[in-house]
C-alpha positions as CSV (number, residue, x, y, z in Angstrom):
1,M,-29.8,62.3,-32.6
2,R,-27.2,60.3,-30.8
3,I,-24.9,58.0,-32.8
4,A,-22.6,55.3,-31.3
5,I,-19.6,54.1,-33.3
6,L,-18.5,50.8,-31.8
7,D,-15.1,49.0,-31.5
8,D,-13.0,51.7,-33.1
9,Y,-9.9,50.1,-31.7
10,Q,-7.5,52.4,-33.6
11,G,-9.5,55.6,-32.8
12,V,-9.7,56.5,-36.5
13,A,-13.4,56.6,-37.3
14,L,-14.0,60.3,-36.9
15,S,-11.0,61.1,-39.2
16,L,-12.2,58.9,-42.1
17,A,-15.6,60.3,-42.8
18,D,-17.6,63.5,-42.5
19,W,-19.6,62.7,-39.4
20,G,-20.2,66.5,-38.8
21,S,-22.5,66.5,-41.9
22,L,-25.1,64.6,-39.9
23,G,-25.6,67.2,-37.3
24,A,-25.7,64.6,-34.6
25,D,-24.0,63.8,-31.2
26,V,-21.4,61.1,-32.2
27,H,-20.0,58.9,-29.4
28,V,-17.0,56.7,-30.2
29,F,-16.3,53.5,-28.2
30,T,-12.7,52.3,-28.6
31,D,-12.8,49.3,-26.3
32,A,-14.6,46.0,-26.7
33,F,-17.6,45.2,-24.4
34,D,-17.3,42.3,-22.0
35,S,-20.9,41.5,-21.6
36,E,-24.4,42.1,-22.9
37,G,-25.0,44.3,-19.8
38,E,-22.2,46.6,-20.9
39,V,-23.6,46.9,-24.4
40,V,-27.1,47.8,-23.2
41,A,-25.8,50.3,-20.6
42,A,-23.5,52.0,-23.1
43,L,-26.1,52.2,-25.9
44,A,-29.4,52.8,-24.1
45,D,-29.6,56.5,-25.2
46,H,-28.6,56.0,-28.8
47,E,-30.9,56.0,-31.8
48,V,-28.2,54.9,-34.2
49,V,-25.4,52.4,-33.8
50,V,-22.5,51.7,-36.2
51,A,-21.1,48.3,-35.6
52,M,-17.6,47.2,-36.8
53,R,-18.1,43.8,-38.5
54,E,-18.9,41.1,-35.9
55,R,-17.0,42.5,-33.0
56,T,-20.1,43.3,-30.9
57,P,-23.0,40.8,-31.2
58,F,-26.6,42.0,-31.4
59,P,-28.8,39.0,-30.7
60,S,-32.5,39.4,-30.1
61,S,-32.0,39.7,-26.3
62,T,-29.7,42.7,-26.7
63,L,-31.8,44.4,-29.4
64,G,-34.9,44.0,-27.2
65,K,-33.2,45.9,-24.4
66,L,-32.5,48.9,-26.6
67,P,-35.9,50.5,-27.2
68,R,-34.4,53.8,-28.5
69,L,-32.4,52.1,-31.2
70,K,-33.8,52.8,-34.7
71,L,-30.9,52.2,-37.1
72,L,-28.1,49.7,-36.9
73,V,-25.4,50.1,-39.5
74,T,-22.8,47.3,-39.9
75,T,-19.6,47.7,-41.8
76,G,-19.7,45.3,-44.7
77,P,-22.7,43.9,-46.5
78,V,-23.6,41.2,-44.0
79,N,-23.1,40.6,-40.3
80,A,-23.7,37.1,-38.7
81,A,-23.6,38.7,-35.2
82,I,-26.8,40.7,-35.8
83,D,-30.2,39.0,-35.5
84,V,-31.7,40.8,-38.5
85,D,-35.2,39.1,-38.1
86,A,-35.4,40.3,-34.5
87,A,-34.4,43.8,-35.6
88,R,-37.1,43.9,-38.2
89,R,-39.7,42.8,-35.6
90,L,-38.6,45.6,-33.3
91,G,-38.7,48.2,-36.0
92,I,-34.9,48.6,-36.3
93,T,-33.5,49.3,-39.8
94,V,-30.3,47.4,-40.5
95,C,-28.0,48.7,-43.2
96,G,-24.6,47.6,-44.5
97,T,-21.7,49.2,-46.4
98,G,-19.4,48.5,-49.2
99,Y,-16.6,45.9,-48.9
100,F,-13.7,44.3,-50.7
101,S,-11.8,41.2,-49.6
102,Y,-8.3,41.6,-51.0
103,P,-6.8,43.0,-47.7
104,T,-7.5,39.6,-46.1
105,A,-5.9,37.8,-49.0
106,E,-2.8,40.0,-48.6
107,L,-2.6,39.4,-44.8
108,T,-2.9,35.7,-45.4
109,W,0.3,35.9,-47.4
110,G,1.9,38.0,-44.7
111,L,1.1,35.3,-42.2
112,I,2.3,32.5,-44.5
113,L,5.7,34.2,-45.1
114,S,6.0,35.0,-41.5
115,A,5.6,31.4,-40.4
116,A,7.6,29.9,-43.2
117,R,10.6,32.2,-42.9
118,L,10.4,32.7,-39.1
119,I,10.1,36.4,-39.6
120,P,8.8,37.3,-36.1
121,Q,11.6,35.3,-34.5
122,Q,14.2,37.0,-36.7
123,V,12.9,40.5,-35.9
124,D,12.8,39.7,-32.2
125,S,16.4,38.4,-32.3
126,V,17.7,41.6,-34.1
127,R,15.8,43.8,-31.7
128,H,17.4,42.1,-28.7
129,G,20.9,42.2,-30.0
130,G,21.0,38.8,-31.7
131,W,21.3,37.8,-35.3
132,Q,20.0,34.8,-37.3
133,E,17.6,32.6,-35.5
134,G,16.6,29.1,-36.7
135,L,16.0,27.9,-40.3
136,G,13.0,28.9,-42.3
137,T,11.7,27.1,-45.3
138,S,11.1,28.2,-48.9
139,L,7.8,27.9,-50.7
140,R,8.7,27.1,-54.3
141,G,7.7,23.6,-55.1
142,A,5.8,23.2,-51.9
143,T,2.1,22.3,-51.8
144,L,-0.5,25.0,-50.9
145,G,-3.7,23.5,-49.7
146,V,-6.8,25.7,-49.6
147,L,-9.9,24.8,-47.5
148,G,-12.6,26.7,-49.4
149,L,-12.0,28.0,-53.0
150,G,-14.2,31.0,-53.0
151,R,-13.1,34.5,-53.8
152,L,-10.5,34.7,-51.0
153,G,-9.3,31.1,-51.5
154,T,-8.9,31.7,-55.2
155,A,-6.9,35.0,-54.6
156,V,-4.6,33.2,-52.2
157,T,-3.9,30.4,-54.8
158,E,-3.1,33.0,-57.5
159,V,-0.2,34.2,-55.3
160,G,0.8,30.7,-54.5
161,R,1.1,29.8,-58.1
162,A,3.3,33.0,-58.6
163,F,5.6,31.6,-55.9
164,G,5.8,28.3,-57.8
165,M,3.7,26.3,-55.4
166,R,1.4,23.4,-56.3
167,C,-2.1,24.4,-55.3
168,I,-4.8,21.9,-54.2
169,A,-8.2,22.5,-52.7
170,W,-11.3,20.9,-51.2
171,S,-14.6,22.1,-49.8
172,Q,-18.0,20.5,-49.5
173,H,-19.4,21.9,-52.7
174,L,-16.2,22.3,-54.8
175,T,-16.1,20.2,-58.0
176,P,-13.0,19.1,-59.9
177,A,-14.1,21.2,-62.9
178,D,-14.5,24.3,-60.8
179,A,-11.1,23.9,-59.2
180,Q,-9.5,23.2,-62.6
181,A,-11.0,26.4,-64.0
182,K,-9.1,28.3,-61.3
183,G,-5.8,26.6,-61.9
184,V,-6.1,24.4,-58.8
185,T,-6.2,20.7,-58.4
186,Y,-9.2,19.2,-56.6
187,V,-8.5,16.6,-53.9
188,A,-10.5,14.6,-51.4
189,R,-10.9,16.0,-47.9
190,D,-8.3,13.8,-46.2
191,E,-5.8,14.2,-49.0
192,L,-6.0,18.0,-48.5
193,F,-4.7,17.7,-45.0
194,E,-2.2,14.9,-45.8
195,R,-0.5,16.7,-48.7
196,S,-0.5,20.4,-47.7
197,D,2.8,22.0,-46.7
198,V,0.7,25.1,-46.1
199,L,-3.0,24.8,-45.4
200,S,-5.0,28.0,-45.6
201,I,-8.6,28.2,-44.4
202,H,-11.1,30.2,-46.3
203,V,-14.6,29.1,-45.4
204,V,-17.6,30.9,-43.9
205,L,-18.4,30.0,-40.3
206,S,-21.6,28.0,-40.0
207,E,-22.9,25.0,-38.1
208,R,-21.5,22.9,-41.0
209,T,-18.0,24.4,-40.7
210,R,-17.7,24.9,-37.0
211,G,-15.0,22.5,-35.8
212,L,-14.3,21.4,-39.4
213,V,-10.6,21.2,-38.5
214,G,-10.3,19.1,-35.4
215,A,-7.8,16.6,-33.8
216,R,-8.4,14.1,-36.6
217,E,-7.7,16.5,-39.4
218,L,-4.6,18.0,-37.6
219,G,-3.4,14.4,-37.1
220,L,-3.4,13.9,-40.8
221,M,-1.1,16.8,-41.5
222,K,2.7,16.7,-41.9
223,P,4.9,17.5,-38.9
224,T,6.4,20.2,-41.1
225,A,3.1,21.7,-42.1
226,I,1.9,25.3,-41.5
227,L,-1.8,25.9,-40.7
228,V,-3.1,29.4,-41.6
229,N,-6.5,30.7,-40.5
230,T,-7.8,34.1,-41.5
231,S,-11.4,32.9,-41.7
232,R,-13.0,32.5,-38.3
233,G,-11.6,31.0,-35.2
234,P,-14.2,28.3,-34.4
235,V,-13.6,26.6,-37.8
236,V,-10.6,25.1,-36.0
237,E,-11.0,23.3,-32.7
238,E,-8.8,25.5,-30.6
239,A,-7.9,23.0,-27.9
240,A,-6.8,20.4,-30.5
241,L,-4.7,23.1,-32.3
242,I,-2.9,24.1,-29.1
243,R,-2.2,20.5,-28.4
244,A,-0.8,19.9,-31.9
245,L,1.4,23.0,-31.6
246,T,2.6,22.0,-28.1
247,E,3.4,18.4,-29.1
248,G,4.9,19.4,-32.5
249,S,2.6,17.3,-34.6
250,I,2.5,20.3,-37.0
251,A,5.3,22.8,-37.4
252,S,3.4,26.0,-36.8
253,A,0.2,28.0,-37.1
254,A,-0.4,31.5,-38.3
255,L,-3.7,32.9,-37.0
256,D,-5.7,36.1,-37.3
257,V,-8.9,34.8,-35.8
258,F,-9.8,33.2,-32.5
259,D,-12.7,31.6,-30.6
260,R,-12.8,34.6,-28.3
261,E,-11.8,38.1,-29.4
262,P,-10.0,40.1,-28.2
263,L,-7.8,37.2,-27.3
264,P,-7.5,37.0,-23.5
265,S,-4.1,38.2,-22.2
266,D,-3.3,34.9,-20.6
267,H,-4.3,32.8,-23.6
268,P,-1.7,30.1,-24.5
269,L,-1.6,31.1,-28.2
270,R,0.0,34.4,-27.1
271,S,3.1,32.6,-25.9
272,L,3.5,29.5,-28.0
273,P,6.8,30.0,-30.0
274,N,5.4,28.2,-33.1
275,A,2.3,30.4,-33.3
276,V,2.2,33.6,-35.3
277,V,-0.8,35.6,-34.1
278,T,-2.3,38.8,-35.3
279,P,-5.4,40.6,-33.8
280,H,-8.0,40.0,-36.5
281,I,-6.6,42.6,-38.9
282,G,-7.4,40.8,-42.2
283,Y,-9.9,43.6,-43.2
284,V,-8.2,46.3,-41.1
285,S,-6.7,48.6,-43.8
286,R,-7.1,52.3,-44.3
287,D,-8.7,52.1,-47.8
288,L,-11.3,49.6,-46.6
289,Y,-12.0,51.6,-43.4
290,E,-12.6,54.7,-45.5
291,V,-15.3,52.7,-47.4
292,F,-16.8,51.5,-44.2
293,Y,-17.1,54.8,-42.5
294,R,-18.0,56.9,-45.6
295,D,-20.8,54.5,-46.5
296,A,-22.0,54.4,-42.8
297,V,-22.4,58.2,-42.9
298,E,-24.3,57.9,-46.2
299,D,-26.5,55.2,-44.7
300,I,-27.4,57.4,-41.8
301,A,-28.1,60.4,-44.0
302,A,-30.3,58.4,-46.2
303,W,-32.2,57.0,-43.2
304,Q,-32.6,60.5,-41.8
305,A,-34.1,61.5,-45.2
306,G,-36.5,58.6,-45.0
307,T,-35.0,56.7,-47.9
308,P,-32.6,54.1,-46.3
309,V,-30.1,52.5,-48.6
310,R,-28.1,49.2,-48.5
311,T,-30.7,47.7,-46.2
312,I,-30.1,44.1,-45.0
313,S,-33.1,41.8,-44.8
């Protein structure tokens, strides 16, 4: 049996689980694929594929070109980049793994503090022989706005309250009572953008949320405001955000997610001085990766035994 482990950017997959127990030929891919043709060519001889979250898409067109594929394991319990219905029609079993979201909430605060206190600029100054660079801003008494008050958004507001921030939130299905139960003030949609000193996005990408934050919404924000996105890139209209950062209509953005990933080397967000960018590492932590790969091995062993677990339907 040939197993492909995809998008292992750090080259750590083999060290975090007992792949040898499967008695299989395991092939690790550390670089992202640029096209469907590359995916098909690389995976044509593999019966099992382990996908890292949504890094490599598996639409029906790709799945249909992989006749040897019998098991597709995704890290995490769901994967919007896999056409599960098509997999089922083609006789491909799709399984998931365990997951926990607190690493993303932690990174969100790393990004907020980096943008507010100009940490990347200060580090860069010291490394190049300089000293203090610019004036950061403190957070106590500022308003933290959260777009989406689910599990992640709630975790972010808990830290915000510990910092002494006023926490407000809006999302399509959020009610004032639900927000109040979480210690957060419900506001109308436009008010969220108008009042937030820090606006953090925590909604799932869907047709309803794609482009949810566009030129109009960015135009409502304070010129001193910080936009943070650890959700999905297309929730924010990228061109409008770049324009807002270039023109200074908002102070800065702290981003872990982008329309295209990996981010192209010549992308303007890499060079804008008021953009703090990280390479989609919200969930990239050793303890979560250990869960991902340990569970992936368990999924494959169970499938080999004819009793697949954690199947996704």
